[in-house]
Steps between C-alpha positions, in 0.01 A plus 500: 500500500638732773430230762694246300797738453499567873495119576790455256710744695413352843759274659431139601267469796661423835364346810478838681265394777439137441644215290347511154423175321558397139586197297722409200257511214316199371182361666290197422307505174152345455495167311306643214762773442780246532351283227460793264855622561650159445314454178608845378866427599491186280372700203147349510203702399358694803217751491671836588183633655469197725863522607472876568182448704650218706803707571292798601291299745817328636661839553189629687508195727876533562466861598202436726681206670814694566304787658293253705819341627642830605767553234621864494711505180326294232461436136294300248646166602652472143162347396505593127861351447594142417808531719720755658753500212372333183218753459753736350493299174168672419657844548851455369613396151760236440356186672387171352543130532591333827786504750635221708584634843803342680390281787490634855819358663348413835214312333718268282763458770261283701353221280224395735384861534524550126276197455257638756478824314438332170226279647302813589459576129506878536582673173593865500512745215852577636620151414520570124450871429558659160852608394653810351511455118511860395546854613334560837309824509190624687227511232156492679402696808144402456496204739664710779249785450215250515631343819534836669153610393354163625673549828363851536147375436540222751619753764214740428244250610665445846385670818863511622822584315862394522749741666700455185500282183793319348542350148738227404727461198788260444871585520683476166716224653209265563370550149841423355546201734160343452446584132817378337702674226529409140549852369750711696876454491534470882296486817605852587374632166169310551450625857561861392261472209223371734570782742467754226172349400361475858582867565167593333308284750695607804441867417135460411427323833650776709348769283157359599575557869588142589802361688702292246610161633776345288482121539860377497519135624797471248717709747502201732334199334715484186796404720347155525354493155671679211822526686472174697827346372698819461719695744331737747673791347340448160161507669593818692608660173150414366349670807704817435406490126132472580498767770680741263243422231213560747657833599511616142137401444412698808692816400179704479326342805541636856681229693259555797209369283660155436545192705714202397379143570780247540442130582656157462211341319133457584494124535510244779839337487825444693653836393841359613685685217350843561746788498526687836365852524839599627645432154239711330426794729764742381404452135126519569556830680619649176147494362324834447205396718349597840407157640608139505232223504675198652416143589549461878226252608587169334721253695806561282502880532350584833849591618575756231413791735851445644653618178387854572744525793782454254349664204254770626210581285548839323375768739228627262369148413201315635497127562194293405574203717361166392322373817273260320618189311326462166592135438320333798140460613597550864340823619750706699376590845461875537751493796756339266434773247542764765833346620628501145400862448663599817824314404504687167442833665790437740725398205410819305515720809175682439152350490380789279707354214345149525193367321361154560480287183517157348807315377370495140182484301236233554435421135806616310397293196129453443352201686817364657480667842598266782261641753119440487303813427312508836834454681649792306239732660552342840869580472436857400267534800775363722732755337282784593430376851875446556572853378240630744671317789846614398379862463377500856841401618713711265315830501 
């Protein structure tokens, strides 16, 4: 227990003598686990013991693969969860039925691309998640405790260990955006209710000695989804609302044990309607966190490092720079990775405050990852090799 308390007081690791490597959370799930999770998500009968065993073995494999690839700051790959956000329906009250998410603006704006996407026949749990039909409260910590225990068991069997472990949980804004509202009087009331509920999970994660990563694609992506046809200011008001709700949920959590993951959507598409980081930076910097996890590798956002010249990263924050694209099967050359890391270090002004990461998760919703499993590990090896090259130049 003393060790865990000490870990909870420690600040986020920095790249003191070399560039540390990490990723954004989800990693490929084995086909057997995917099948069980999809059946369970549809309400079909699934043997709980079989699902638990499949998740445990997948977690062990995910941990071993990360360590073999040279990842320094790792996690369980989100193996036991059906998706990065809809899993909360098993821990929170108030959800049932099915939502109909608004379309992604840049997908429907190009008819031939839309047809191409539909022809691929990929169905995500995020397409029609449940909706809020009652009071949202945190009612069952059991699944979280089992995940954490399973991760500890997987780590115990490894000859090497991570420098640090992180654990993901969704922002109240992405829950409220993805899982639509039939119960609360306003979006603001709904976001705040979800934040109050998630406070239990946020605090439990940090109390166990893990870095909390809040997954908040809503803080960029909802500009071209929920707010696609509304004025920019309305979306920015939503960003302020969500950041304030996150801060209230983190009231008892040291800010230097939290990193905030912001992205524009983990899908291969035009992204021509993405909101610039310049419009978001000042509002994101109001968050009570110690690091920003940011997409910086994909072709639409590789330039975002320039924003830090106009909107410097808070002096006590780390940057987890996305230097690997999670939507393409191209494997980045280590020299390209090193160049991207050096660019991020120059933009921040201190390589010690930069970690090398991925733009997003590789399997955000079970079974719909865009990158083949073997290629994911090749990409993470390239990430580590690129970090080694960059470290030799920066330190």
